[in-house]
C-alpha positions in Angstrom: 95.8 128.5 81.8 97.1 129.8 78.5 98.4 133.3 80.1 100.1 131.4 82.8 101.9 129.3 80.4 102.8 132.3 78.2 104.1 133.9 81.3 106.2 131.0 82.5 107.8 130.7 78.9 108.4 134.4 78.9 110.3 134.1 82.3 112.2 131.0 81.3 113.1 132.7 77.9 114.4 135.7 79.8 116.5 133.5 82.3 118.2 131.7 79.6 118.9 134.7 77.3 122.0 136.0 79.2 123.6 132.6 78.3 123.5 133.7 74.5 124.3 137.1 75.2 127.4 135.9 77.3 128.7 133.9 74.3 128.2 136.5 71.8 130.0 139.3 74.3 132.9 136.9 74.9 133.4 136.1 71.2 133.5 139.9 70.6 135.6 140.7 73.7 137.9 137.9 74.4 139.1 139.3 77.8 135.5 139.1 79.0 135.4 136.7 81.9 131.6 137.0 82.8 128.7 139.2 81.6 129.0 141.6 84.7 132.5 142.6 83.7 131.0 144.7 80.9 130.4 147.5 83.5 133.9 147.7 84.6 135.4 147.5 81.2 133.0 150.5 80.1 133.5 152.5 83.3 137.3 152.3 82.8 136.9 153.3 79.2 138.4 150.1 77.9 135.2 149.7 75.9 132.3 152.1 74.9 129.3 152.5 77.2 127.3 151.5 74.1 128.3 149.5 71.1 127.1 146.9 68.5 129.0 143.7 68.9 128.1 140.7 66.9 124.3 140.2 66.9 123.9 142.6 70.0 123.9 146.0 70.8 124.5 146.9 74.3 124.3 150.1 76.5 125.6 150.1 80.1 123.5 151.9 82.8 123.6 152.2 86.4 124.0 148.7 87.9 123.3 147.0 84.6 123.2 146.7 80.9 120.6 146.6 78.3 121.1 144.3 75.4 119.3 144.2 72.1 119.6 141.4 69.6 119.5 142.1 66.0 115.8 140.9 65.9 114.8 143.6 68.4 114.6 141.2 71.5 115.6 143.3 74.6 117.2 142.0 77.8 117.8 144.6 80.6 119.7 143.2 83.4 121.2 144.6 86.5 124.3 142.9 88.3 124.5 142.3 92.0 127.9 143.0 93.8 129.0 139.3 93.2 128.3 139.7 89.4 125.1 137.7 89.4 122.2 138.9 87.1 119.3 140.2 88.9 116.0 141.4 87.4 112.6 142.6 88.2 108.9 142.4 86.8 109.6 145.7 84.7 112.5 143.9 82.8 110.6 140.6 82.4 107.5 142.5 81.0 109.9 144.7 78.5 111.5 141.4 77.4 108.1 139.8 76.5 106.9 142.9 74.8 110.1 143.0 72.7 109.9 139.6 71.4 109.3 139.0 67.6 105.8 137.8 68.8 105.3 140.0 71.7 104.0 138.4 74.8 101.7 140.9 76.8 100.7 139.3 80.3 100.0 141.0 83.4 102.4 141.7 86.2 100.3 139.2 88.4 100.8 136.6 85.6 104.5 137.3 85.7 104.6 137.3 89.7 102.8 133.9 89.5 105.3 132.4 86.9 108.3 133.7 88.9 106.7 132.0 92.1 106.1 128.8 90.3 109.7 128.5 89.2 111.2 128.6 92.8 113.6 127.2 93.6 115.1 127.8 90.2 114.7 131.6 91.0 115.5 133.4 94.2 113.9 136.6 95.4 117.1 138.5 96.4 115.2 141.6 97.7 111.6 142.4 97.3 110.5 142.3 93.8 114.1 141.5 92.5 115.1 138.0 91.5 118.1 135.9 90.4 118.7 132.3 89.1 119.8 130.1 91.9 123.4 128.8 91.8 
């Protein structure tokens, strides 16, 4: 039961982390309307592909961005065509291992935690999830 609770807390922490990141990025880049807009700004060279802003560093990659807080916590997220944040088990696991007190749970524990959080989370394609609207 302890691992299941740890996995659930890990998933919830990851799900809510982009809210804090969004606030920090908006404070640093006032023209930013939503977190997904970082990709367009970076690709149009209005901002760097990677930088340190406020309490986060970021690095744009492919369809997403990797954010690292000053305490080392990593949140790697991809963005769907509509700008929503999508993630997979690998990103959840990486987040858990980067926490100041690392959470090392199995993929099956994470998978079970994600299932237990439906309908908060939607599976948008096999193995990829987003927060329900």
